[in-house]
C-alpha positions as CSV (number, residue, x, y, z in Angstrom):
1,X,-11.5,2.2,-21.2
2,X,-11.0,-1.5,-22.0
3,X,-11.4,-4.0,-19.2
4,X,-8.2,-4.8,-17.4
5,X,-7.6,-8.3,-16.0
6,X,-5.1,-10.9,-14.7
7,X,-3.5,-11.4,-18.2
8,X,-2.8,-7.6,-18.4
9,X,-1.2,-7.6,-15.0
10,X,0.9,-10.6,-15.8
11,X,2.2,-8.8,-19.0
12,X,2.6,-5.3,-17.5
13,X,4.2,-6.3,-14.2
14,X,6.0,-9.5,-15.3
15,X,4.0,-11.4,-12.7
16,X,4.2,-15.2,-12.7
17,X,1.2,-17.5,-13.4
18,X,1.5,-18.8,-9.8
19,X,1.3,-15.4,-8.3
20,X,-1.6,-14.4,-10.6
21,X,-3.5,-17.4,-9.3
22,X,-2.9,-16.3,-5.7
23,X,-3.9,-12.8,-6.5
24,X,-7.1,-14.1,-8.2
25,X,-8.0,-16.1,-5.1
26,X,-7.6,-12.9,-3.1
27,X,-9.8,-10.9,-5.6
28,X,-12.5,-13.6,-5.5
29,X,-12.5,-13.5,-1.7
30,X,-12.6,-9.7,-1.6
31,X,-15.6,-9.5,-4.0
32,X,-17.4,-12.0,-1.8
33,X,-16.7,-10.2,1.5
34,X,-17.5,-6.8,-0.1
35,X,-21.1,-7.8,-0.2
36,X,-21.1,-7.9,3.6
37,X,-18.6,-5.2,4.7
38,X,-17.4,-2.1,2.9
39,X,-13.9,-3.0,1.7
40,X,-13.9,-1.2,-1.7
41,X,-16.3,1.0,-3.4
42,X,-18.9,-1.0,-5.3
43,X,-18.3,1.2,-8.4
44,X,-14.7,0.0,-8.6
45,X,-15.5,-3.8,-8.6
46,X,-15.7,-4.2,-12.4
47,X,-12.3,-2.7,-12.8
48,X,-10.7,-4.2,-9.7
49,X,-7.6,-5.5,-11.4
50,X,-6.6,-2.0,-12.6
51,X,-8.0,0.2,-9.8
52,X,-6.7,-1.9,-6.9
53,X,-4.3,-4.7,-7.9
54,X,-2.3,-2.9,-10.5
55,X,-2.4,0.3,-8.4
56,X,-0.7,-1.7,-5.6
57,X,1.6,-3.9,-7.8
58,X,3.2,-0.8,-9.4
59,X,5.1,-0.3,-6.1
60,X,6.9,-3.6,-6.3
61,X,9.8,-2.4,-8.6
62,X,10.4,0.5,-6.2
63,X,11.0,-1.6,-3.2
64,X,14.8,-2.1,-2.5
65,X,15.9,-5.6,-3.4
66,X,17.5,-6.1,0.0
67,X,14.3,-5.1,1.9
68,X,13.3,-7.5,4.7
69,X,10.5,-5.5,6.5
70,X,7.5,-3.4,5.3
71,X,4.8,-1.7,7.3
72,X,1.6,-0.9,5.5
73,X,-0.4,1.8,7.3
74,X,-4.2,1.6,7.3
75,X,-4.3,-1.5,5.1
76,X,-8.1,-1.7,4.7
77,X,-8.8,-4.3,2.1
78,X,-5.0,-5.0,1.7
79,X,-3.9,-2.3,-0.7
80,X,-1.0,-2.1,-1.2
81,X,0.5,-4.2,1.5
82,X,-1.2,-7.6,1.0
83,X,-0.7,-7.4,-2.8
84,X,3.0,-6.8,-2.3
85,X,3.2,-9.7,0.2
86,X,1.5,-12.0,-2.3
87,X,4.0,-10.8,-4.9
88,X,6.9,-11.9,-2.6
89,X,7.9,-8.9,-0.6
90,X,9.1,-10.3,2.8
91,X,8.3,-9.2,6.3
92,X,5.0,-7.4,5.6
93,X,3.0,-6.1,8.5
94,X,-0.6,-4.9,7.7
95,X,-1.7,-2.3,10.3
96,X,-5.5,-1.9,10.4
97,X,-7.7,-0.6,13.2
98,X,-11.0,-2.1,11.9
99,X,-11.5,-5.6,13.4
100,X,-13.7,-6.8,10.6
101,X,-11.2,-5.7,8.0
102,X,-8.5,-7.5,10.0
103,X,-10.6,-10.7,9.8
104,X,-10.8,-10.3,6.1
105,X,-7.1,-9.6,5.8
106,X,-6.2,-12.8,7.8
107,X,-8.4,-14.9,5.7
108,X,-7.1,-13.3,2.5
109,X,-3.5,-13.9,3.6
110,X,-4.4,-17.6,4.4
111,X,-6.1,-18.4,1.1
112,X,-3.4,-16.6,-1.0
113,X,-0.5,-18.0,0.9
114,X,0.8,-14.6,1.9
115,X,3.1,-14.5,4.9
116,X,1.8,-11.0,6.0
117,X,1.2,-10.4,9.6
118,X,-2.1,-8.6,10.4
119,X,-2.0,-6.1,13.4
120,X,-5.4,-4.9,14.6
121,X,-4.3,-1.5,16.0
122,X,-4.3,2.1,15.1
123,X,-0.9,3.1,13.6
124,X,-0.3,5.4,16.5
125,X,-0.6,2.5,18.9
126,X,1.9,0.2,17.2
127,X,5.2,0.0,19.1
128,X,8.0,1.8,17.2
129,X,10.6,-0.1,15.3
130,X,12.7,0.7,12.2
131,X,11.7,-0.9,8.9
132,X,13.0,-0.9,5.4
133,X,9.7,0.3,3.7
134,X,6.5,2.1,4.7
135,X,3.5,2.1,2.4
136,X,0.1,3.6,2.5
137,X,-2.8,4.3,0.2
138,X,-5.6,6.8,0.6
139,X,-5.0,7.1,4.3
140,X,-4.2,10.7,5.2
141,X,-2.6,13.9,3.7
142,X,1.1,13.6,3.3
143,X,2.1,15.7,6.4
144,X,-0.1,13.4,8.6
145,X,1.2,10.3,6.8
146,X,4.8,11.3,7.7
147,X,3.8,11.7,11.3
148,X,2.3,8.2,11.4
149,X,5.3,6.7,9.6
150,X,8.0,8.5,11.7
151,X,8.2,5.8,14.5
152,X,9.2,3.3,11.8
153,X,11.7,5.4,9.9
154,X,15.5,4.8,9.9
155,X,18.2,6.6,7.8
156,X,17.6,4.2,4.8
157,X,13.8,3.7,5.1
158,X,11.8,4.3,1.9
159,X,8.2,5.5,2.1
160,X,6.0,4.7,-0.9
161,X,2.6,6.4,-0.9
162,X,-0.2,6.2,-3.4
163,X,-1.7,9.6,-3.7
164,X,-4.4,11.4,-5.7
165,X,-4.7,14.6,-7.7
166,X,-3.9,17.0,-4.8
167,X,-0.4,15.7,-4.2
168,X,1.3,19.0,-5.2
169,X,-0.5,20.9,-2.5
170,X,0.3,18.1,0.0
171,X,4.0,18.2,-0.9
172,X,4.0,22.0,-0.3
173,X,2.5,21.5,3.1
174,X,4.8,18.6,4.0
175,X,7.9,20.6,3.1
176,X,6.8,23.3,5.5
177,X,7.0,20.9,8.4
178,X,9.4,18.2,7.3
179,X,12.9,17.8,5.9
180,X,12.5,15.2,3.2
181,X,13.7,14.0,-0.1
182,X,10.9,13.2,-2.5
183,X,10.3,12.1,-6.0
184,X,7.1,11.8,-7.8
185,X,6.0,9.6,-10.6
186,X,2.6,9.2,-12.4
187,X,0.4,6.4,-11.4
188,X,0.2,3.6,-13.9
189,X,-3.4,2.7,-12.8
190,X,-5.0,6.2,-12.5
191,X,-4.2,9.1,-14.8
192,X,-4.9,11.6,-11.9
193,X,-2.9,9.7,-9.3
194,X,0.8,9.7,-8.3
195,X,3.3,7.5,-6.5
196,X,5.4,9.5,-4.0
197,X,8.7,8.1,-2.9
198,X,10.0,9.8,0.3
199,X,13.4,9.2,1.8
200,X,15.7,10.9,4.2
201,X,13.0,12.0,6.6
202,X,15.4,13.5,9.1
203,X,13.5,15.8,11.4
204,X,10.5,18.0,11.9
205,X,11.1,21.7,11.3
206,X,9.9,24.1,13.9
207,X,7.0,26.2,12.5
């Protein structure tokens, strides 16, 4: 597979040169910090623009245009929440329990000019409050993700989850416990991955 870089992202996602420069500053910082703390797998460093930046950026068109608040659960190295904040999504809160990763996220937000707020807590400990969008990547199986997201969900909240190859089994389990409306689309960064959009999470079914 050919190397994927900033020019490819600019073309594929219609990203401005200014935003690409801010994303590049974030990528440079991430690679520096990754030598000291485990932010991303070393094996993914050579393909970071495809595996991590494009993977996150592909959610941008799915975010409602009138959105003003987004909670990113288990932000880790900032995927997808910080990437979306750099791209211009307003009101992003990055929830991460690891203090070292939070230190990285704050520095990454500073050098990239992102207005994201970093919250050093477990998702279960964050005070509830309705938001427009909830995102997560590689955090937990879908039924557990919905439980974590529930305190932030209103009637119009959209959940956007980046999932791997076992999503069909996760959807089956989720529908046993939750009343949800879902649609699935193939990931543009990973042939085995999917983007799951979940809406109308109304209640937990008794099981």
